[in-house]
Each structure stands twice: as structure tokens, then as C-alpha cells.
C-alpha positions in Angstrom: -10.4 -4.5 -33.4 -6.7 -5.2 -33.0 -5.2 -7.9 -30.8 -2.4 -6.7 -28.6 -0.1 -9.4 -27.2 1.0 -8.9 -23.6 4.1 -10.7 -22.5 6.1 -10.6 -19.3 7.9 -12.6 -16.7 6.0 -15.1 -14.6 8.9 -15.2 -12.1 9.3 -11.6 -11.2 7.2 -8.5 -10.8 7.3 -5.2 -8.9 4.8 -2.6 -8.0 5.9 -0.6 -11.0 5.4 -3.5 -13.4 1.9 -4.1 -11.9 0.9 -0.5 -12.3 2.2 -0.4 -15.9 0.4 -3.6 -16.8 -2.9 -2.4 -15.4 -2.6 1.0 -17.0 -1.7 -0.3 -20.5 -4.3 -3.1 -20.5 -6.9 -0.6 -19.4 -6.0 1.7 -22.3 -6.2 -1.2 -24.7 -9.6 -2.5 -23.6 -11.1 1.0 -23.2 -9.8 1.8 -26.7 -11.8 -1.0 -28.2 -9.0 -3.5 -28.8 -8.3 -6.8 -27.2 -5.4 -8.6 -25.4 -3.8 -11.9 -26.2 -1.5 -13.5 -23.6 -0.2 -16.8 -22.3 -2.1 -17.5 -19.0 1.0 -17.5 -16.8 1.6 -16.0 -13.4 2.4 -12.3 -12.7 2.2 -10.2 -15.9 -0.2 -12.5 -17.8 -2.4 -12.9 -14.7 -2.5 -9.2 -13.9 -3.3 -8.4 -17.6 -6.1 -11.0 -17.7 -7.5 -9.8 -14.3 -7.5 -6.2 -15.5 -9.1 -7.1 -18.9 -11.8 -9.2 -17.2 -12.8 -6.3 -14.9 -13.2 -4.0 -17.9 -14.6 -6.6 -20.3 -16.8 -9.0 -18.2 -18.0 -10.7 -21.4 -14.4 -11.6 -22.2 -14.8 -11.0 -25.9 -11.7 -8.9 -26.0 -9.5 -11.5 -24.3 -7.6 -14.5 -25.8 -5.5 -16.6 -23.5 -3.3 -19.4 -25.1 -2.4 -22.2 -22.8 0.6 -24.5 -23.6 -1.6 -27.6 -22.9 -5.2 -28.3 -21.8 -6.5 -26.5 -18.7 -6.7 -29.9 -16.9 -3.0 -30.6 -17.4 -2.1 -26.9 -16.8 -3.9 -27.1 -13.4 -2.1 -30.2 -12.5 1.2 -28.6 -13.5 0.7 -25.5 -11.3 -0.5 -27.5 -8.3 2.6 -29.7 -8.6 4.9 -26.7 -8.6 3.1 -25.3 -5.6 3.7 -28.6 -3.8 7.4 -28.3 -4.7 7.6 -24.8 -3.4 8.5 -23.1 -6.7 5.3 -21.0 -6.4 2.8 -20.6 -3.6 -0.4 -22.5 -3.3 -2.3 -19.2 -3.4 -0.6 -18.2 -6.7 -1.5 -21.6 -8.2 -5.1 -21.6 -7.0 -5.7 -17.9 -8.0 -4.4 -18.5 -11.5 -6.4 -21.7 -11.9 -9.6 -19.9 -10.7 -9.0 -17.1 -13.1 -8.6 -19.4 -16.1 -11.6 -21.6 -15.1 -13.7 -18.4 -14.8 -12.5 -17.2 -18.2 -13.4 -20.5 -19.7 -16.9 -20.5 -18.1 -17.6 -16.9 -19.3 -16.3 -17.3 -22.8 -15.0 -20.7 -23.9 -13.5 -19.2 -27.0 -11.4 -16.8 -24.9 -9.3 -19.7 -23.5 -7.4 -21.5 -26.2 -6.2 -24.9 -25.0 -3.5 -26.9 -26.7 -4.4 -30.6 -26.6 -0.9 -31.6 -27.5 -0.5 -35.3 -27.0 3.3 -34.8 -26.8 2.9 -32.4 -23.8 4.6 -34.8 -21.3 7.5 -35.4 -23.7 8.3 -31.8 -24.4 10.6 -29.7 -22.2 8.9 -26.9 -20.4 10.9 -24.4 -22.4 9.7 -25.9 -25.7 6.1 -26.0 -24.4 6.2 -22.3 -23.4 8.0 -21.2 -26.6 5.4 -23.0 -28.7 2.7 -21.1 -26.7 4.5 -17.8 -27.3 4.4 -18.5 -31.1 0.6 -19.0 -30.9 0.2 -15.7 -29.0 2.2 -13.8 -31.6 0.3 -15.5 -34.5 -2.9 -14.1 -33.0 -1.5 -10.6 -32.4 -1.3 -7.4 -34.3 1.2 -5.8 -31.9 3.3 -6.9 -28.9 3.8 -5.0 -25.6 6.6 -6.7 -23.6 7.2 -6.2 -19.9 10.7 -7.4 -19.9 11.7 -8.0 -16.3 15.3 -8.9 -15.6 15.8 -9.8 -19.3 13.6 -12.9 -19.0 14.3 -15.5 -21.7 10.7 -16.2 -22.4 9.9 -12.6 -23.0 13.0 -12.3 -25.2 11.7 -15.3 -27.2 8.3 -13.6 -27.7 10.0 -10.3 -28.8 12.0 -12.3 -31.3 8.9 -14.0 -32.7 7.0 -10.7 -33.0 9.9 -9.1 -34.9 10.1 -12.1 -37.2 6.4 -11.7 -37.9 6.9 -7.9 -38.5 4.4 -6.6 -36.1 5.1 -3.5 -33.9 6.9 -4.2 -30.6 7.0 -2.0 -27.6 9.4 -3.1 -24.8 9.3 -1.8 -21.3 12.4 -2.9 -19.3 12.5 -3.5 -15.6 15.0 -4.7 -13.0 13.9 -6.1 -9.7 16.1 -6.8 -6.7 16.7 -10.5 -7.7 17.8 -9.3 -11.2 20.2 -6.6 -9.9 
């Protein structure tokens, strides 16, 4: 079994991105391979949801968090309070990650980094991207509006020398 990294923007999505993520993740799981991703909103969340529907044992899913699930939950709820994301987005993602951990504790890889609060968010997420790529045999990047995080993941995959497939999208905010 190969592990295919799925990377995409947490900020932006579109119906086309959603359809493509579901189709590609379905092909990966049905083909006998697994997905590895970062547990964020939008692309990561859609990929995980699709994989869970096709792989209810979650033995073909690896999700790397930038911190512990407890800290990640607090982080998302704080951003929902601030209005950066909706409360529904935060609670849906938290529920998905808690479900995954309950089904298959090995599928959810938490990072108990003691320096979490001292790191910038960018450092924290870029460290997580590195872990995703270290676990992957290939990357499929859903590059929405030239997202910096996805660009970082693409760079890391190329440095590792694994195959990279990039699907580029523009949404209204990115036009």
C-alpha cells in the first residue's frame, strides 16, 4: 500500500475543488492505497470524510496534527469565537478528528510539542506539512489561489523526490 498525501487550502474551496477531492480520494482508497493529510478545514476535511466513508476502519488514513487534539480543539474554537471561521466549521472538524481517534487511534498522529504556544502558526503548520510528506509516497496538491501552505508542501515533496500532482484553482476571492 502506498500513502498519498493530500494537501489543499483550508481557507478557500469551491464546488469544483470539492468534487475533485472526493473523486481522487475515492480512487485512492478503492485502489487499495491510503491518504495522509493535515487535519485542517476544507480540502483536508473533505478528504478525511471521503476516506472514512470508504474505509470505516480508518486503516488507510493518517492525519497529522500540528499539536495535540486537545490544543487543536481549543485553537479552532478560539478562531470560531473570533469569527475567522464559523462555529459549525470548528465543531464539524473537531467531531471528525475525535471520531477518527476513537475508531483508530493510530490514524490520528498528535504532536505533543511543548513549544506549541511559542511557535508561530506558520511554523507549526509547516512542521506538520513536513511530517505529512515524510509519511507519503506521493503528493496530490489542490492548490487554491496559490496558497502558501500548499506551496510549502509541494516544495517539501519535491525535496524528498516523490511524485507531485498539482491541480490549480482560482476562486472569486483569489481572482
